[in-house]
N, C-alpha and C positions, 0 to 999 in steps of 0.2 A: 518151596521157594525156586528151586531150580527148573520145575516145571511151569512155574509162573513167569520166569525171564525167558524161557524158551518160547511159550506161547506169545509173549509180549514181543519178543523179537520177530516171530512169524507174523504178527499183525503189522508190525512196523514195516517190515520188508514187502507185505503186500501193498500198504499204503503209498511208500514210497515208489513201488513200481508202477502203480497207477498213476502217479503225479508225473514220473518220469516219462511214460508213455504218453501221456497227455501233451508234454511240453514237445516231446519228440514229433508227434503228428501235428503240433501248430506249427514247429519249426519246419517241417517238410511241406505245410501248405505254403509257407513264406518263401520257401526254396523254390517251389513250382512256379510260383507267381513272379518271382525275380528271374527264372528260367525262360519264362515267356517273354518278359521284357527285354532280355537280352538277345532271344531270338529276333524280336522284331527290330531291335536296334542292329542286329547284324546284317538282317536283310536291307535295311536303309544303308548301312555302309556298303554293301556288296553292290547295291544300286549305283551309289556314289563314286565307287572304284570303277565300275563299268562306263560311267560318264567321263570320269576323269581318264581311263584310258582311252577311250575314243578320241577326246580332245588332243592328247598326248600324241596318239597315233596321226591325226591330221596335222599337228606341228610338226613331227617328225618327216612327214611327206614333203611339207614346206622346205624344211631344213635340208632334206636329201636335194630338193632340186636347187636350192641354192649352192649347195656344195658339190653339184655336179662338175665334171671336168671340162665339159663343153663351156658352161656359164663362166667357170676361171678363165679358159683361153679367150673368150669374148671378153672379159674383163681386162686382160693384159693388153688384148689389142687396142681397146677403147682409151686404156691409160696411156699407151705409148702413143697413141694419136694424140691425145689431149698434151702430153708431153712436147711433141714436135710443134703443135701449134703455139704452146706458150713459149718455145723457143723461138719460133718466126716472130711472133709479136715483140719479144724482148729484142731481137735483132733489129726490127723495124723502129723501136721506140729509141734506139740509140744512134746517134749521128755523130761520128768520131771526128769529124773535119771542124766542127765548131766548138769542142771541148765540153766541159761538164754542164754548160749552159743549155745545150741542145737535148738533154735528156728528157723524154717525156714522162714525167712523175705520175701522172694519171694511169698510164698503162703499167708502170711499175706497180702502183697501188692494186690496180685490178689483179696482175699476176700474182702478186702476194696474198691476196686475198683467195684467189682460187687455189693456190698451193696450200693455204691453210685448211680451207675447205675440203679439199681431197685428202689432207692428212687425217682430218676428223673423220671423213667417211671410212678410211681405211681402218682407223681404229675401231670404229665401231662394227665393221664386218669381222675383225679379228676378234673381237670380244664374243660375237654372236657364233663364230666357228668354234670357239672354246666352250661355250654354253652347249652346244649342239653335240658335243663329243660326250 
């Protein structure tokens, strides 16, 4: 009886080993297929990363041009010139000899609009500068 159990266990072991080997072979084929798909996806991702890197480098060149010190010096000069012009227009619009009736409100409205627009442009440039860092 003990011999029968040993022989049965040997046959059972052989059968289970063949089943396990077949499953391992099937799973290995699936792993190889998935590996090929991953390699293809990786190649596509590498190409996309290269394109994005190219675009980012172009944007960095533009940002470095905008943040150049010479550009900022020119910007400061232009802002100072605009301030002086606005001050001259404000002085011309006021005539103190006639009182409050002599104030040219059209010029004041233009100056307020120009000042608001300038503040908006400054805020946009500050935000662009923060984003480029």
